[in-house]
C-alpha positions in Angstrom: -28.9 9.3 -78.9 -26.4 11.2 -76.8 -26.3 11.6 -73.0 -26.8 15.1 -71.7 -24.1 17.2 -70.1 -25.0 19.5 -67.2 -22.7 22.6 -66.7 -23.6 25.2 -64.0 -27.1 23.9 -63.9 -27.7 24.1 -67.6 -28.4 21.3 -70.0 -26.4 20.8 -73.2 -27.8 18.1 -75.5 -26.4 16.9 -78.8 -29.6 15.0 -79.8 -28.9 14.3 -83.4 -31.8 12.0 -83.9 -35.4 13.1 -83.7 -36.9 11.5 -80.6 -39.7 9.1 -81.4 -42.1 8.0 -78.7 -41.8 4.2 -78.1 -45.1 2.7 -77.2 -46.2 0.5 -75.6 -43.8 -0.1 -72.8 -44.7 -2.5 -70.1 -43.3 -0.6 -67.2 -45.5 1.9 -65.2 -44.6 5.5 -66.1 -44.1 5.0 -69.9 -44.8 7.9 -72.1 -47.4 8.0 -74.8 -50.0 5.6 -73.4 -53.5 6.8 -73.4 -55.1 5.4 -70.2 -58.2 7.6 -69.9 -59.6 6.5 -73.2 -58.9 2.8 -72.9 -61.8 0.4 -72.4 -62.3 -1.0 -68.9 -60.0 -3.9 -68.1 -59.9 -6.5 -65.5 -58.1 -5.4 -62.3 -55.6 -8.0 -61.1 -54.7 -8.2 -57.5 -51.9 -9.7 -55.5 -50.9 -10.0 -51.8 -48.2 -7.9 -50.1 -46.8 -8.8 -46.8 -45.5 -6.1 -44.4 -43.3 -7.2 -41.5 -41.6 -5.6 -38.5 -39.0 -6.7 -36.0 -41.0 -5.1 -33.2 -44.1 -6.5 -31.5 -47.5 -4.7 -31.8 -46.6 -2.7 -34.8 -49.4 -0.8 -36.5 -49.3 -1.1 -40.3 -51.0 1.5 -42.6 -51.3 1.9 -46.3 -52.6 4.4 -48.9 -52.7 4.9 -52.6 -50.0 7.3 -53.9 -52.5 9.1 -56.1 -53.8 10.8 -53.0 -52.0 14.2 -52.4 -48.8 13.3 -50.6 -49.0 16.7 -48.8 -52.0 15.6 -46.8 -52.7 12.8 -44.3 -55.8 11.7 -46.1 -56.4 8.2 -47.4 -54.4 6.3 -44.8 -56.1 3.1 -43.6 -54.9 0.7 -40.9 -54.4 -2.9 -42.2 -53.5 -4.6 -38.9 -51.3 -4.7 -35.9 -48.6 -7.2 -34.9 -45.3 -8.3 -36.4 -46.7 -9.0 -39.8 -49.8 -8.3 -41.9 -50.9 -9.3 -45.4 -52.8 -6.9 -47.5 -54.5 -7.3 -50.9 -53.4 -4.7 -53.5 -53.7 -4.0 -57.2 -50.9 -5.2 -59.5 -49.3 -2.1 -61.0 -50.6 0.1 -58.2 -48.4 2.7 -56.4 -48.7 2.7 -52.7 -47.3 4.3 -49.6 -46.9 2.0 -46.6 -46.2 2.9 -43.0 -45.3 1.0 -39.8 -45.3 2.3 -36.2 -44.7 0.3 -33.0 -45.6 2.0 -29.7 -42.7 4.2 -28.5 -41.1 4.4 -32.0 -41.2 7.0 -34.8 -43.3 6.0 -37.7 -41.5 4.9 -40.9 -43.0 5.4 -44.3 -42.0 4.0 -47.7 -43.3 4.7 -51.2 -43.5 1.7 -53.4 -43.6 2.3 -57.2 -45.3 -1.1 -57.5 -46.4 -3.8 -55.0 -43.7 -6.1 -53.7 -44.1 -9.6 -52.3 -42.9 -8.5 -48.9 -41.5 -5.3 -47.3 -39.6 -5.5 -44.0 -39.5 -2.6 -41.5 -36.6 -2.6 -39.1 -36.6 -0.4 -36.0 -33.5 0.3 -33.9 -32.8 2.3 -30.7 -32.3 5.5 -32.6 -36.0 5.3 -33.8 -37.4 5.4 -30.2 -39.4 8.4 -28.9 -37.9 9.9 -25.8 -40.1 9.4 -22.7 -42.3 6.8 -24.3 -42.1 3.2 -23.2 -41.4 1.2 -26.3 -42.3 -2.4 -27.2 -39.0 -4.3 -27.3 -37.8 -5.8 -30.6 -38.5 -9.4 -31.1 -36.1 -11.9 -29.6 -33.7 -13.5 -32.0 -35.2 -16.8 -31.1 -38.6 -15.7 -32.4 -39.8 -17.4 -35.6 -39.2 -15.4 -38.8 -42.0 -13.1 -39.9 -41.7 -14.2 -43.5 -40.2 -17.4 -45.1 -36.4 -17.3 -45.0 -34.8 -15.6 -48.0 -32.3 -17.3 -50.2 -28.9 -17.5 -48.7 -26.0 -15.7 -50.4 -24.6 -19.0 -51.7 -27.9 -19.8 -53.5 -26.2 -18.4 -56.6 -23.7 -20.8 -58.1 -21.6 -18.3 -60.1 -21.9 -14.7 -61.2 -20.8 -13.6 -64.7 -20.5 -9.9 -65.5 -20.0 -8.2 -68.9 -19.4 -4.5 -68.9 -19.5 -2.4 -72.1 -18.2 1.2 -72.1 -17.9 3.3 -75.3 -16.6 6.9 -75.3 -15.1 7.3 -78.8 -17.2 6.6 -81.9 -15.6 6.1 -85.4 -18.4 8.1 -87.1 -17.5 11.8 -86.7 -21.2 12.6 -86.8 -21.7 10.6 -83.6 -20.5 12.8 -80.7 -18.0 11.5 -78.2 -19.1 11.0 -74.6 -17.3 12.4 -71.6 -17.7 9.9 -68.8 -19.1 6.6 -70.2 -15.7 4.9 -69.9 -15.3 6.1 -66.3 -18.8 4.8 -65.6 -18.1 1.4 -67.1 -14.7 1.1 -65.4 -16.3 1.9 -62.0 -18.9 -0.9 -62.5 -16.2 -3.3 -63.8 -13.8 -2.6 -60.9 -16.6 -3.1 -58.3 -17.6 -6.5 -59.6 -14.0 -7.6 -60.2 -12.2 -6.5 -57.1 -14.6 -5.2 -54.4 -14.8 -7.4 -51.3 -18.6 -7.1 -51.6 -18.8 -8.5 -55.1 -20.3 -12.0 -55.5 -18.4 -12.5 -58.8 -15.0 -14.2 -59.1 -12.5 -11.9 -60.8 -12.0 -14.3 -63.7 -15.8 -14.1 -64.5 -15.8 -10.3 -64.9 -15.0 -8.9 -68.3 -14.7 -5.4 -69.9 -15.2 -4.5 -73.5 -14.5 -0.9 -74.5 -12.7 1.4 -77.0 -9.5 -0.7 -77.1 -9.1 -4.5 -77.4 -9.5 -6.5 -74.2 -7.6 -9.6 -73.2 -9.5 -11.6 -75.9 -9.2 -9.0 -78.6 -12.8 -7.7 -78.3 -13.6 -4.0 -78.8 -17.0 -2.5 -78.4 -18.0 -2.6 -82.1 -21.1 -4.5 -83.2 -19.2 -7.8 -83.7 -17.2 -7.4 -80.5 -20.3 -6.8 -78.3 -22.2 -9.8 -79.7 -19.2 -12.1 -79.6 -18.5 -11.0 -76.0 -22.1 -11.7 -75.0 -21.8 -15.2 -76.5 -18.4 -16.0 -74.9 -18.8 -14.4 -71.5 -22.5 -14.9 -70.8 -24.2 -17.3 -73.1 -21.4 -19.9 -73.0 -20.6 -19.6 -69.3 -23.8 -18.7 -67.4 -25.4 -22.0 -68.3 -27.0 -23.1 -65.0 -30.3 -22.0 -63.6 -28.6 -21.0 -60.3 -26.1 -18.8 -62.1 -26.4 -15.0 -62.4 -25.6 -13.0 -65.5 -25.1 -9.2 -65.4 -24.8 -7.0 -68.5 -23.9 -3.3 -68.2 -23.9 -0.9 -71.1 -22.7 2.7 -71.0 -22.8 4.6 -74.3 -25.2 6.0 -77.0 -28.6 4.5 -77.5 -31.6 5.9 -79.3 -34.6 5.4 -81.6 -33.8 5.0 -85.3 -35.4 4.1 -88.6 -36.4 0.5 -89.2 -37.5 -0.7 -92.7 -40.5 -2.7 -91.5 -41.4 -1.4 -88.1 -40.9 2.3 -88.8 -38.7 2.8 -85.8 -36.7 0.7 -83.4 -34.5 1.2 -80.3 -30.8 0.7 -81.0 -27.7 0.3 -78.9 -25.0 2.2 -80.7 -21.7 0.3 -81.0 -18.4 1.9 -81.6 -18.5 1.4 -85.4 -22.1 2.4 -86.0 -23.0 4.6 -89.0 -25.3 7.4 -88.0 -27.1 7.2 -91.4 -27.6 3.5 -91.3 -28.3 2.2 -87.8 -30.4 -0.7 -89.1 -27.3 -2.3 -90.6 -24.6 -1.1 -88.2 -26.2 -0.8 -84.8 -27.7 -3.4 -82.4 -31.5 -3.3 -82.6 -33.6 -4.3 -79.6 -34.9 -7.5 -81.3 -31.3 -8.5 -82.1 -30.3 -8.0 -78.5 -33.4 -9.9 -77.5 -32.1 -13.0 -79.3 -28.8 -12.9 -77.4 -30.5 -12.0 -74.0 -32.9 -14.9 -74.1 -30.1 -17.3 -75.0 -28.6 -16.8 -71.6 -29.6 -19.8 -69.5 -28.9 -18.3 -66.1 -32.0 -18.1 -63.9 -31.0 -14.6 -62.7 -30.3 -12.1 -65.6 -29.8 -8.4 -64.9 -29.4 -5.8 -67.6 -28.2 -2.3 -66.7 -28.3 0.3 -69.5 -26.9 3.9 -68.9 -27.8 5.3 -72.3 -30.1 7.9 -73.7 -33.7 6.9 -74.2 -32.8 3.6 -72.5 -36.4 3.2 -71.4 -36.6 1.5 -74.8 -35.2 -1.6 -73.0 -38.3 -1.7 -70.8 -40.0 -3.5 -73.7 -37.4 -6.2 -73.7 -39.0 -9.6 -73.6 -37.6 -12.7 -72.0 -38.2 -11.5 -68.5 -40.6 -14.4 -68.1 -43.9 -14.3 -66.4 -44.6 -14.6 -62.7 -45.9 -18.1 -63.3 -42.8 -20.3 -63.5 -40.8 -18.0 -61.3 -43.0 -17.6 -58.3 -41.9 -21.0 -56.7 -38.2 -20.6 -57.5 -36.6 -19.0 -54.6 -33.9 -16.5 -55.3 -34.4 -16.3 -59.1 -35.1 -13.0 -60.9 -34.8 -11.2 -64.2 -34.5 -7.4 -64.3 -33.8 -4.5 -66.6 -32.6 -1.3 -65.1 -32.8 1.7 -67.6 -31.2 5.0 -66.8 -34.1 7.0 -68.1 -37.5 7.0 -69.9 -37.7 6.4 -73.6 -38.1 10.1 -74.2 -35.3 11.3 -71.9 -31.5 11.9 -72.0 -29.1 10.2 -69.6 -27.4 13.0 -67.8 -23.6 13.5 -67.5 -22.5 15.8 -64.6 -19.1 17.5 -64.7 -19.1 17.9 -60.9 -19.4 14.2 -60.5 -17.1 13.2 -63.4 -19.7 10.5 -64.1 -23.1 9.9 -65.6 -25.7 10.6 -63.0 -27.4 7.2 -63.2 -24.2 5.2 -62.8 -23.1 7.5 -59.9 -26.3 6.7 -58.0 -26.0 3.0 -59.0 -22.5 2.7 -57.6 -23.5 4.4 -54.3 -26.4 1.9 -54.0 -24.2 -1.1 -54.7 -21.6 0.1 -52.2 -24.2 -0.1 -49.5 -26.5 2.9 -49.5 -29.3 0.9 -51.2 -29.3 -1.4 -48.1 -28.8 1.3 -45.5 -31.3 3.9 -46.8 -34.0 2.0 -48.7 -33.4 -1.5 -47.3 -33.3 -3.4 -44.0 -29.6 -2.5 -43.2 -28.5 -6.1 -42.9 -25.2 -5.3 -44.7 -26.1 -6.8 -48.1 -27.7 -5.1 -51.1 -30.6 -7.0 -52.7 -32.3 -6.5 -56.1 -35.4 -5.0 -54.6 -33.4 -2.6 -52.4 -31.4 -1.4 -55.5 -34.6 -0.9 -57.4 -36.1 1.3 -54.6 -32.8 3.2 -54.3 -32.5 4.1 -58.0 -36.2 5.1 -58.3 -35.9 7.4 -55.2 -32.4 8.9 -55.7 -32.0 9.4 -59.5 -34.8 11.9 -59.9 -33.6 13.7 -56.7 -30.0 13.9 -57.9 -31.1 15.1 -61.3 -33.1 17.9 -59.8 -30.1 19.0 -57.7 -28.1 19.4 -60.9 -30.9 21.2 -62.7 -32.1 18.3 -64.9 -34.9 15.7 -65.1 -34.2 12.0 -65.3 -36.5 9.1 -64.3 -35.1 5.5 -64.3 -37.3 2.6 -65.4 -37.2 -0.9 -64.1 -38.7 -4.1 -65.4 -38.5 -6.7 -62.6 -39.7 -10.2 -62.1 -38.5 -11.6 -58.8 -39.3 -14.8 -57.1 -40.2 -15.3 -53.4 -37.1 -14.5 -51.4 -34.5 -11.8 -51.9 -31.9 -11.9 -54.6 -28.6 -10.7 -53.2 -26.3 -8.6 -55.4 -23.5 -8.2 -52.8 -22.0 -10.2 -50.0 
């Protein structure tokens, strides 16, 4: 239930509930799924487009199951400004691009994407080798144009942060309120935010402007007022962020269930006092916005990866700029780490770095705006790295259905 605290490289966990494996989850990397002994299933494939801003770029690809420490398994898939390659849905691939006269760039993809753009600049050139010049701005685009920033009508954001729990048996958290406030302030006041300030709301340990606190009733009523009743258009975006306790608990008919733990939860009766996944499901699917994004920084938040209502690719694939995503801080059998040196939870610290631009600069095309797919790559690359730096282990999970064209999260 609790988030872990790292002090001097050591982990301190409260862990008052026995961890139960949640299976099945529909995101790759889920614990407890027996793949070896499953019957042979149909392999579904999709097409992935690789593009470059430089003429005569050689594109290569290989399966990530091949030892990353070797150069084995690479195969060329074409040369030019763009190539299309057929890949397995759910596969993990490493892709590379190298124009003549430039250093090769490689990217690991945790699952296939519709398109991945490689961008080369002067700093990537190899000294003494005559390069191919980048394409002229007048050249036709390598891929269909992405959705413009104004494709989203309005952005509505609800941020939940819980530090103090009324049940003395539920431990207080150290940085959840700081995490939530950082997310709230970004979307409310950052020049990069797509949201209008009046559409960004915070619900925490004390009553907000509408009298809501982060107890069970306050969270559900806030979701209804700020998201369900406002994000009513298909071209709206709804963002829900939660920072607090979350864990598996007893359920009278299903045996166990994942719960969000509100401020007034009773440790001994989560079924009656907490928000179970199926209850959250009812609220989540009632949001009419075409773009819905859930970000959960809670222990065992990989339980959210089973959240339905993401929709299927059919029905979204022809709707440019529309997406549904769940970002979970960790797997269903992991703790979400708090780090004293950062004064934040590790996941939200990395999340905020990504939203402030690093997701675009480091794992994106460096065009000045952060997209949904760039943020996904950033979190999957950086959260495990940062966890190892602080002596812990944390693997974020993402359920993502995105349409053709990028979905912008910042201006």
